C-alpha positions as CSV (number, residue, x, y, z in Angstrom):
1,M,-22.8,-11.7,42.7
2,S,-21.8,-14.0,39.8
3,F,-19.6,-12.9,36.9
4,K,-22.6,-13.1,34.5
5,K,-24.7,-11.0,36.8
6,I,-22.0,-8.3,36.9
7,I,-21.8,-8.4,33.1
8,G,-25.6,-8.1,33.0
9,K,-25.5,-5.0,35.2
10,V,-22.8,-3.4,33.0
11,H,-24.7,-4.2,29.8
12,L,-27.9,-2.8,31.3
13,W,-26.6,0.5,32.6
14,L,-24.4,1.2,29.6
15,G,-27.4,0.6,27.4
16,L,-29.7,2.9,29.4
17,A,-27.0,5.6,29.3
18,S,-26.2,5.4,25.6
19,G,-29.3,3.9,24.0
20,L,-30.8,7.1,22.4
21,L,-27.4,8.0,21.0
22,V,-27.0,4.6,19.5
23,V,-30.4,4.8,17.9
24,I,-29.6,8.2,16.2
25,I,-26.1,7.1,15.1
26,S,-27.4,3.8,13.7
27,L,-30.4,5.3,11.9
28,T,-28.4,8.1,10.3
29,G,-25.9,5.5,9.2
30,C,-28.7,3.4,7.6
31,I,-30.0,6.4,5.6
32,Y,-26.5,7.5,4.5
33,A,-25.6,4.0,3.3
34,F,-27.3,4.5,-0.1
35,Q,-26.6,8.2,-0.4
36,E,-25.0,7.8,-3.8
37,E,-27.7,5.6,-5.2
38,I,-30.6,7.8,-3.9
39,S,-28.9,11.0,-5.1
40,N,-28.4,9.5,-8.6
41,T,-32.1,8.7,-8.8
42,T,-33.4,12.0,-7.5
43,Q,-30.9,14.5,-8.9
44,P,-30.9,14.5,-12.7
45,Y,-28.4,17.3,-12.9
46,R,-25.7,14.8,-11.9
47,F,-25.8,13.4,-15.4
48,V,-25.3,14.5,-19.0
49,E,-25.6,13.0,-22.4
50,A,-22.4,11.3,-23.6
51,S,-20.6,13.1,-26.4
52,D,-17.7,12.5,-28.7
53,K,-16.5,16.0,-27.9
54,P,-13.4,16.3,-25.6
55,Y,-13.8,17.4,-22.0
56,L,-13.1,21.0,-21.2
57,P,-10.0,21.5,-19.1
58,P,-10.2,22.3,-15.4
59,S,-9.1,25.9,-15.9
60,Q,-12.1,26.6,-18.2
61,L,-14.6,24.8,-15.8
62,R,-13.1,26.8,-13.0
63,T,-13.7,30.1,-14.8
64,I,-17.4,29.2,-15.5
65,A,-18.0,28.0,-12.0
66,E,-16.5,31.0,-10.3
67,K,-19.0,33.2,-12.1
68,Q,-21.7,31.4,-10.1
69,L,-19.9,31.9,-6.8
70,P,-17.9,35.1,-7.0
71,G,-15.4,35.5,-4.1
72,K,-15.7,31.8,-3.0
73,A,-12.5,29.7,-2.8
74,I,-12.3,26.8,-5.3
75,H,-11.2,23.5,-4.0
76,S,-11.3,21.0,-6.9
77,V,-12.7,19.9,-10.3
78,G,-13.8,16.3,-10.7
79,Y,-14.3,14.3,-13.8
80,F,-16.2,11.0,-13.8
81,D,-17.9,8.7,-16.4
82,R,-18.9,9.9,-19.9
83,T,-22.5,10.4,-18.7
84,D,-21.6,12.1,-15.5
85,A,-21.6,15.9,-14.9
86,A,-18.3,17.4,-13.9
87,R,-18.3,18.7,-10.3
88,V,-16.5,21.9,-9.1
89,T,-16.2,22.1,-5.4
90,F,-15.9,25.3,-3.3
91,Y,-15.4,25.3,0.4
92,A,-13.8,27.1,3.3
93,F,-13.9,27.2,7.1
94,E,-12.6,30.6,7.9
95,P,-13.5,33.4,8.1
96,E,-16.7,32.2,6.5
97,E,-17.8,28.6,6.5
98,Y,-19.4,27.3,3.3
99,Y,-19.5,24.3,1.0
100,Y,-20.9,24.5,-2.5
101,M,-20.9,22.2,-5.5
102,V,-21.3,23.4,-9.1
103,Y,-22.4,20.7,-11.6
104,L,-21.3,21.4,-15.2
105,N,-21.6,19.6,-18.5
106,P,-17.9,18.7,-19.1
107,Y,-18.3,18.9,-22.9
108,T,-19.9,22.3,-23.2
109,G,-19.4,24.0,-19.8
110,E,-23.2,24.4,-19.3
111,V,-24.1,25.0,-15.7
112,L,-26.5,22.3,-14.6
113,K,-26.8,23.1,-10.9
114,T,-25.2,25.3,-8.2
115,K,-25.9,23.7,-4.9
116,D,-25.3,24.8,-1.3
117,M,-24.3,21.5,0.2
118,E,-24.8,22.8,3.8
119,V,-28.6,22.5,3.2
120,D,-28.4,19.2,1.4
121,F,-30.4,16.4,3.0
122,F,-27.6,13.9,3.1
123,H,-25.2,16.5,4.5
124,W,-27.7,17.0,7.3
125,I,-27.8,13.3,7.9
126,L,-24.0,13.0,7.9
127,D,-23.9,15.9,10.4
128,G,-26.1,14.0,12.7
129,H,-24.1,10.8,12.2
130,F,-20.8,12.5,13.0
131,Y,-21.8,15.2,15.5
132,L,-25.5,14.7,16.6
133,W,-26.1,18.1,15.0
134,L,-24.0,19.7,17.7
135,P,-20.9,21.9,17.2
136,P,-18.1,19.4,16.0
137,T,-15.9,20.1,19.1
138,I,-18.8,18.8,21.3
139,G,-20.6,16.3,19.1
140,Q,-17.6,14.4,17.8
141,P,-16.3,13.3,21.2
142,V,-19.9,12.5,22.3
143,V,-20.4,10.3,19.2
144,A,-17.0,8.6,19.6
145,S,-17.7,7.9,23.3
146,A,-21.1,6.5,22.6
147,T,-19.6,4.2,19.9
148,L,-17.0,3.0,22.3
149,V,-19.7,2.2,24.8
150,F,-21.6,0.3,22.1
151,V,-18.5,-1.8,21.4
152,V,-18.4,-2.7,25.1
153,M,-22.1,-3.5,25.0
154,M,-21.7,-5.8,22.0
155,I,-19.0,-7.7,23.9
156,T,-21.0,-8.0,27.1
157,G,-24.1,-8.9,25.0
158,I,-22.2,-11.9,23.5
159,V,-21.2,-13.0,27.0
160,L,-24.9,-12.8,28.1
161,W,-26.1,-14.6,25.0
162,W,-23.6,-17.5,25.3
163,P,-25.7,-20.6,26.2
164,K,-25.0,-22.6,29.4
165,N,-25.6,-26.0,27.8
166,K,-26.5,-27.7,24.6
167,A,-30.2,-27.6,25.3
168,A,-30.1,-23.8,25.8
169,R,-28.1,-23.4,22.6
170,K,-31.1,-24.3,20.4
171,Q,-33.0,-21.3,21.7
172,R,-30.3,-18.8,20.9
173,F,-30.3,-18.9,17.1
174,S,-33.9,-18.4,16.2
175,V,-36.9,-16.2,17.2
176,K,-39.9,-18.0,18.5
177,W,-42.4,-16.1,16.4
178,D,-45.5,-17.9,17.8
179,A,-44.6,-17.0,21.4
180,K,-46.2,-14.2,23.4
181,W,-45.1,-10.6,22.8
182,R,-42.7,-10.4,25.8
183,R,-40.8,-13.6,24.7
184,K,-40.8,-12.5,21.1
185,N,-39.3,-9.1,22.1
186,Y,-36.7,-10.9,24.2
187,D,-35.7,-13.1,21.2
188,L,-35.6,-10.2,18.8
189,H,-33.1,-8.5,21.2
190,N,-30.9,-11.6,21.8
191,V,-31.0,-13.4,18.5
192,F,-30.9,-10.4,16.1
193,G,-28.3,-8.9,18.4
194,F,-26.1,-11.9,18.1
195,Y,-26.2,-12.0,14.3
196,M,-25.8,-8.2,14.0
197,T,-22.7,-8.1,16.3
198,W,-20.4,-9.8,13.8
199,V,-21.0,-7.1,11.2
200,V,-21.6,-4.0,13.4
201,I,-18.4,-4.6,15.3
202,F,-16.4,-3.7,12.1
203,I,-18.7,-0.7,11.5
204,A,-18.2,0.5,15.1
205,L,-14.4,0.0,15.2
206,T,-13.9,1.8,11.9
207,G,-16.0,4.6,13.3
208,L,-13.7,4.8,16.3
209,V,-10.8,5.4,13.9
210,W,-12.3,8.9,13.2
211,G,-13.5,9.4,16.8
212,F,-10.2,9.0,18.7
213,Q,-6.7,9.8,17.5
214,W,-5.2,7.3,20.0
215,F,-7.4,4.6,18.5
216,A,-6.5,5.5,14.9
217,K,-2.8,5.5,15.6
218,G,-2.9,2.4,17.8
219,S,-4.9,0.3,15.3
220,Y,-2.6,1.4,12.4
221,A,0.4,0.5,14.5
222,L,-1.2,-2.8,15.5
223,I,-1.5,-4.0,11.9
224,G,2.2,-3.0,11.3
225,G,1.8,0.5,9.9
226,K,5.0,2.6,9.9
227,K,4.0,5.9,8.2
228,S,2.1,8.9,9.5
229,I,-1.7,8.7,9.2
230,E,-2.0,12.5,9.5
231,Y,-2.4,14.4,6.3
232,V,0.2,17.1,5.8
233,E,0.3,18.8,2.4
234,P,3.6,18.5,0.6
235,L,5.0,21.9,-0.4
236,S,6.1,23.4,-3.7
237,D,9.5,25.1,-4.1
238,T,8.6,28.8,-4.2
239,T,12.1,29.7,-5.3
240,K,11.4,28.3,-8.8
241,A,9.9,30.2,-11.7
242,R,6.5,29.2,-12.9
243,Q,7.0,27.1,-16.1
244,Y,3.4,26.7,-17.2
245,A,0.6,29.3,-17.7
246,Q,-2.0,26.7,-16.6
247,P,-0.2,24.1,-14.6
248,I,-3.3,22.3,-13.5
249,D,-4.4,21.8,-17.1
250,A,-1.0,20.3,-17.9
251,I,-1.4,17.8,-15.1
252,W,-5.0,17.0,-16.0
253,S,-4.0,16.5,-19.7
254,N,-1.2,14.1,-18.6
255,L,-3.5,12.0,-16.3
256,K,-6.9,12.0,-18.1
257,G,-6.0,9.1,-20.3
258,K,-5.3,7.0,-17.2
259,R,-8.8,7.4,-15.9
260,Q,-10.7,4.2,-16.6
261,D,-14.5,3.8,-17.2
262,G,-16.1,3.6,-13.7
263,G,-13.2,5.7,-12.3
264,S,-12.7,9.3,-11.5
265,L,-10.1,12.1,-11.7
266,E,-10.1,15.1,-9.4
267,V,-7.6,17.9,-9.6
268,H,-7.2,20.1,-6.5
269,F,-6.1,23.7,-6.8
270,P,-3.4,24.8,-4.3
271,A,-4.7,27.0,-1.6
272,T,-1.5,29.0,-1.1
273,D,1.6,29.9,-3.1
274,S,3.5,27.1,-1.3
275,G,0.9,24.5,-1.8
276,T,1.0,21.6,-4.3
277,I,-1.5,20.6,-7.0
278,E,-3.1,17.4,-5.9
279,A,-4.5,14.9,-8.3
280,A,-6.7,12.0,-7.1
281,L,-6.9,9.3,-9.7
282,N,-9.4,6.5,-8.7
283,V,-10.0,3.3,-10.7
284,D,-13.3,2.7,-8.9
285,K,-15.4,5.7,-8.0
286,K,-17.6,3.5,-5.7
287,T,-14.8,3.1,-3.3
288,Y,-11.9,5.2,-2.1
289,W,-9.1,3.0,-0.9
290,Q,-7.5,2.4,-4.3
291,T,-7.1,6.1,-5.1
292,D,-3.7,7.4,-6.3
293,Y,-3.0,10.7,-4.5
294,I,-0.3,12.4,-6.5
295,Y,1.2,15.8,-5.5
296,Y,2.9,18.2,-8.0
297,D,5.0,21.3,-7.5
298,Q,2.8,24.1,-8.9
299,Y,5.9,25.8,-10.4
300,T,7.8,22.9,-12.0
301,L,5.2,20.2,-12.1
302,K,7.7,17.8,-10.6
303,E,6.0,15.1,-8.4
304,V,6.5,15.7,-4.7
305,P,6.6,12.6,-2.5
306,A,4.1,12.3,0.4
307,A,5.3,11.5,3.9
308,H,2.0,9.9,4.9
309,I,-0.2,7.0,3.8
310,W,-2.2,9.2,1.4
311,G,0.0,8.8,-1.6
312,R,0.2,6.5,-4.6
313,I,-1.5,3.1,-4.0
314,D,1.4,1.2,-5.6
315,Q,3.7,2.6,-2.8
316,A,1.3,1.6,-0.1
317,T,2.1,-1.4,2.2
318,V,-0.5,-4.0,3.2
319,S,-1.0,-2.1,6.5
320,D,-1.5,1.2,4.6
321,K,-4.1,-0.4,2.3
322,V,-6.0,-1.9,5.2
323,Y,-6.1,1.5,7.0
324,R,-7.1,3.2,3.7
325,M,-10.1,0.8,3.5
326,N,-11.5,2.3,6.7
327,Y,-14.3,4.3,5.1
328,D,-15.2,1.6,2.6
329,V,-15.4,-1.0,5.3
330,H,-17.5,1.4,7.5
331,T,-20.1,1.9,4.7
332,G,-19.9,-1.7,3.4
333,A,-18.8,-0.4,0.0
334,V,-15.7,-2.5,0.1
335,L,-18.0,-5.5,-0.8
336,G,-20.0,-3.6,-3.4
337,L,-23.8,-3.2,-3.3
338,P,-24.2,-6.5,-1.2
339,G,-21.9,-5.0,1.4
340,K,-24.0,-1.8,1.5
341,F,-27.2,-3.9,2.1
342,L,-25.4,-5.9,4.8
343,A,-24.3,-2.6,6.5
344,F,-27.8,-1.2,6.1
345,F,-29.6,-4.1,7.8
346,A,-27.0,-4.6,10.5
347,S,-27.2,-0.9,11.4
348,L,-31.0,-1.1,11.3
349,I,-30.9,-4.0,13.8
350,A,-28.4,-2.0,15.9
351,A,-30.9,0.8,16.1
352,S,-33.6,-1.5,17.3
353,L,-31.5,-3.1,20.1
354,P,-31.7,-0.2,22.6
355,I,-35.5,-0.1,22.1
356,T,-36.0,-3.9,22.6
357,G,-33.5,-3.9,25.4
358,F,-35.3,-1.0,27.2
359,M,-38.6,-2.9,26.7
360,I,-37.1,-6.0,28.4
361,W,-35.9,-3.9,31.3
362,W,-39.1,-2.0,31.6
363,G,-41.2,-5.2,31.5
364,R,-39.1,-6.8,34.3
365,K,-39.3,-3.6,36.3
366,K,-43.0,-3.3,36.1
367,K,-43.7,-7.1,36.5
368,K,-45.7,-7.6,39.6
369,P,-44.1,-9.9,42.2
370,A,-45.8,-13.3,42.5
371,A,-48.3,-13.5,45.3
372,K,-46.9,-15.0,48.4
373,P,-48.8,-18.2,49.4
374,R,-50.9,-17.9,52.5
375,P,-49.8,-19.8,55.6
376,A,-51.8,-23.0,56.1
377,M,-54.6,-22.6,58.6
378,A,-54.4,-24.6,61.8
379,P,-57.1,-27.3,61.9
380,T,-60.2,-26.3,63.8
381,P,-61.4,-28.8,66.4
382,A,-64.6,-30.4,65.5
383,T,-67.6,-29.1,67.4
384,A,-69.7,-31.5,69.3
């Protein structure tokens, strides 16, 4: 058996084994690509009328939000553009799992919406994309394994696509739209698959960063990374006396002037007496990689350095920045709205490949063998 035939067998059987999973992962990724834009259009409570009044501090927004969700653990308060609602996030995993968002008018404290994010449509889509709607301990490795198989399929697909000669090369770059259905389907699989691969390979590899720790650490080390990629919360000095009645307000007051138009500022409440107050200052709320993650001792408000890559952006190396871009590359947001469209269409094509590939295989499987020619009859002697 030739090398290309072996590659063909690998491509076929991996495709049959993972095809349905690839369709689900790709389609949910397509839908989630424009989550922010769709939510902004369909959820008016995300916006307020701009005002000359100052924003209310996070401690006041916390008090208002906690009345909507008594007994729930607050996570953060987020401030965005002048026409954006403030968002107060509540979540926990144990002993009860929940995830809520309270939308407030940052100028008046008016409650605009209290939303259970566990029943949000896009949360459901993301759950399918990450876990196939299975328990995370089961779904996450299944999705990661299917993504790894898909990477192998893209590589083997390029090998199979590669033309033997110059004449064959002309047929590899375009679909013959006026051909019969079977040939058209074949072209859709091969031609669209070729163009899609050069985009989806980045989407798949960035997905593997979340899927496998060995891949995440290995890829970071490969690009020269030296720090830890695992988030470990810096700690406050519990031996110190508390110097501020509302320390989180003091931090917010110091940072709010640094938030630019189009950016965001989130302040995170410490979950324990030894935790730090985290401030996430982002110059561009449409992406995440440029965010300054700053940690403060909750007693003295002194900045506590981070031992991992999730710290200040000006202290990040090139390797750190590349790794921090992982989510924005995965969604296409790193290239703005054109990048999202590119990721959307590439993922849509990726979802179609298992279908067109299956139809190619099924058509060949069901194709009737050509009729064998009958043996020539012996000449019959002429009768007298």
